[in-house]
C-alpha positions in Angstrom: 28.6 7.4 6.2 25.9 7.1 3.5 22.4 6.6 4.7 19.7 4.6 2.9 16.1 3.6 3.0 14.3 0.4 2.2 10.7 0.2 1.1 9.0 -2.9 2.4 5.5 -4.3 1.5 4.1 -6.4 4.2 1.7 -9.4 3.5 -1.4 -7.2 4.1 -0.2 -4.7 1.4 0.9 -2.1 3.9 4.2 -0.3 2.9 6.9 0.8 5.3 10.0 2.9 4.9 12.9 1.6 6.8 16.0 3.7 7.6 19.6 2.5 7.8 22.6 4.7 8.6 24.7 2.6 6.2 24.5 1.0 2.8 25.0 -2.4 4.5 21.4 -3.4 3.8 22.5 -4.2 0.3 24.7 -7.0 1.7 21.7 -8.7 3.4 18.7 -8.0 1.1 17.8 -7.3 -2.4 14.4 -6.3 -4.0 12.1 -9.4 -4.0 10.1 -11.5 -1.7 11.2 -13.2 1.5 9.4 -15.2 4.2 8.7 -12.8 7.1 11.0 -14.7 9.5 13.9 -14.6 7.0 13.3 -10.9 6.2 13.2 -10.1 9.9 16.5 -12.1 10.6 18.3 -10.5 7.7 17.2 -6.9 8.3 17.9 -7.0 12.0 21.3 -8.4 11.4 22.1 -5.7 8.8 20.8 -3.0 11.2 23.0 -4.3 13.9 26.1 -4.1 11.6 25.0 -0.6 10.5 24.8 0.6 14.1 28.1 -1.0 15.0 29.7 1.0 12.1 28.3 4.2 13.4 29.6 3.3 16.9 33.0 2.6 15.5 33.1 5.9 13.6 31.4 8.2 16.1 31.7 6.5 19.4 27.9 5.8 19.9 25.4 3.4 18.5 22.8 4.6 16.1 19.4 5.1 17.8 17.7 5.4 14.4 18.9 1.9 13.4 17.6 0.6 16.8 14.2 2.3 16.2 14.0 0.8 12.7 14.8 -2.7 14.1 12.0 -2.2 16.7 9.6 -1.2 14.0 10.5 -4.2 11.9 10.1 -6.6 14.9 6.7 -5.1 15.7 5.4 -5.3 12.2 6.8 -8.9 11.6 5.0 -10.1 14.8 1.6 -9.5 13.0 2.3 -12.2 10.4 3.0 -15.9 10.2 6.8 -16.6 9.7 6.2 -18.1 6.3 4.1 -15.2 4.9 5.7 -13.3 2.1 7.1 -9.8 2.7 8.5 -7.9 -0.3 11.5 -5.6 -0.4 10.2 -3.1 -3.0 13.3 -0.8 -3.2 16.7 -0.1 -1.6 17.7 3.5 -2.1 20.2 4.7 -3.0 21.6 1.8 -5.1 25.2 0.8 -4.5 27.6 3.0 -6.4 28.1 1.6 -9.9 25.0 -0.6 -9.7 22.4 -0.5 -12.5 19.5 1.7 -11.5 
């Protein structure tokens, strides 16, 4: 199962690396800006799907995906729902995608 990371820039300029055990983040987010509430909703949904994929394959949920979800919830709580958060990078790109 390919792992990936997402670099996020929060409204105060702080950057955070977020881990996913699956490339599924590409299905929910792309580089660019999102309101904090939308980013939180999309990323948590993606991490839930990623953890379910791990559980299906290995028989247990991914604790790293759960930890990333908790970090995102904690960070998002510091900002207003309409503040802009930026997805700086999703790595690695999907196979065959332009780099």
